[in-house]
Structure formats: structure tokens, C-alpha cells
C-alpha positions as CSV (number, residue, x, y, z in Angstrom):
1,M,0.0,0.0,0.0
2,S,2.7,2.6,0.9
3,A,4.6,2.1,-2.3
4,E,1.4,2.6,-4.2
5,I,0.8,5.9,-2.4
6,L,4.2,7.1,-3.3
7,E,3.8,6.1,-6.9
8,R,0.4,7.9,-7.2
9,L,1.8,11.0,-5.5
10,S,4.8,11.1,-7.8
11,A,2.4,10.9,-10.8
12,V,0.4,13.8,-9.4
13,L,3.6,15.9,-8.8
14,A,4.7,15.3,-12.4
15,E,1.2,16.1,-13.7
16,R,1.0,19.4,-11.7
17,R,4.4,20.6,-13.0
18,H,2.5,22.2,-15.9
19,A,-0.7,23.1,-14.1
20,D,-1.9,26.6,-13.5
21,P,-0.4,28.0,-10.3
22,A,-3.8,29.7,-9.7
23,T,-5.5,26.4,-9.4
24,S,-2.8,24.0,-8.1
25,Y,-0.9,24.3,-4.8
26,V,1.9,22.1,-6.2
27,A,2.1,24.2,-9.4
28,R,2.4,27.3,-7.2
29,L,5.3,25.7,-5.3
30,Y,7.1,24.8,-8.6
31,A,6.5,28.4,-9.8
32,K,8.4,29.7,-6.7
33,G,11.4,27.7,-7.7
34,Q,14.0,26.0,-5.6
35,E,14.2,28.9,-3.0
36,G,10.4,28.8,-2.4
37,I,10.3,25.0,-2.1
38,L,13.3,25.0,0.2
39,K,11.7,27.6,2.4
40,K,8.5,25.4,2.7
41,V,10.6,22.3,3.5
42,G,12.3,24.3,6.2
43,E,9.0,25.5,7.7
44,E,7.7,21.9,7.7
45,A,10.8,20.6,9.4
46,V,10.4,23.2,12.1
47,E,6.7,22.3,12.5
48,T,7.7,18.6,12.8
49,I,10.2,19.4,15.5
50,M,7.6,21.4,17.4
51,A,5.0,18.7,17.1
52,A,7.4,16.1,18.5
53,K,8.2,18.4,21.4
54,D,4.5,18.8,22.1
55,G,4.1,15.1,22.5
56,D,0.9,14.9,20.4
57,K,1.4,11.8,18.3
58,L,-1.4,12.6,15.8
59,H,0.0,16.1,15.3
60,L,3.5,14.7,14.8
61,V,2.2,12.2,12.1
62,R,0.4,15.0,10.3
63,E,3.5,17.3,10.3
64,V,5.8,14.5,9.1
65,A,3.3,13.9,6.3
66,D,3.6,17.6,5.4
67,L,7.4,17.4,5.6
68,W,7.5,14.3,3.4
69,F,5.1,15.8,0.9
70,H,7.1,19.0,0.5
71,T,10.4,17.0,0.3
72,L,8.9,15.0,-2.5
73,V,8.0,18.2,-4.3
74,L,11.7,19.3,-3.8
75,L,12.9,16.0,-5.2
76,A,10.6,16.3,-8.2
77,H,11.7,19.8,-8.8
78,E,15.3,18.6,-8.9
79,G,14.5,15.7,-11.3
80,L,14.6,13.1,-8.6
81,S,11.9,10.9,-7.0
82,H,11.2,8.8,-3.9
83,E,12.8,5.9,-5.8
84,D,16.2,7.6,-5.7
85,V,15.8,7.9,-1.9
86,L,14.7,4.3,-1.5
87,A,17.7,3.2,-3.6
88,E,20.0,5.1,-1.3
89,L,18.3,3.6,1.8
90,A,18.7,0.1,0.3
91,R,22.4,0.8,-0.4
92,R,22.9,1.7,3.3
93,E,21.0,-1.3,4.6
94,G,23.2,-3.4,6.8
95,I,25.9,-0.7,7.1
96,S,26.6,0.8,10.4
97,G,25.5,4.4,10.7
98,V,28.9,5.3,12.0
99,E,30.5,3.5,9.1
100,E,28.2,5.1,6.5
101,K,28.7,8.6,7.8
102,A,32.5,8.1,7.8
103,S,32.4,7.0,4.2
104,R,31.0,10.4,3.1
105,K,34.0,12.3,4.5
106,P,36.6,13.3,2.0
107,A,39.8,11.3,2.2
């Protein structure tokens, strides 16, 4: 079910790329460009943190959904998708977090 939701959402994000910003929230985000999308992702990240601190689990889930949604818009804007993120998570599977982080440091 969850993979299907991501597939459907990705299709909507692609479809809305050429929609009228006056009638589509996603098209409005795309029209704002990277800076506008980044600002929205930042706002949603802060709201997620605040919801977690409040201890309201339903509010936290809703804010994380907003964060994920806006992050997916960012990925689509950059020509990427959830599949790219899932591939990276699969690559990291079974690797220690300490080890993975150390591998990203320049030699």
C-alpha cells in the first residue's frame, strides 16, 4: 500500500508541474522555484520538531506527512523521486550508521 501511495503521489507531482499555479498548490510551489520550495521544506521541518516536542502523536504524524510531501516536491523539482531515496536507503541497509557517515567524509 505505501509504495502505491508514493507512486500515485509522484504521478500527481509530475502532472502538476505544468498546471496553473492559480488552481494548483503544487504548481504554485514549482513556480516559486527552488528557493520557495526549500523555504517550505524548512518550515515543515520546524513544525515537525515542534509537534514532536509537544508530545501529540497525531499532530506529529500530520506534520511528518507535510514534511514528506514537501520533500517529494523538492525531489521532483530537482528531477529526482522517492525511488532515488529508496535506492539510497537500500544501499545503506546493513551498514553501520557510523561507518556510512565516515564513508562520506573526503579522504
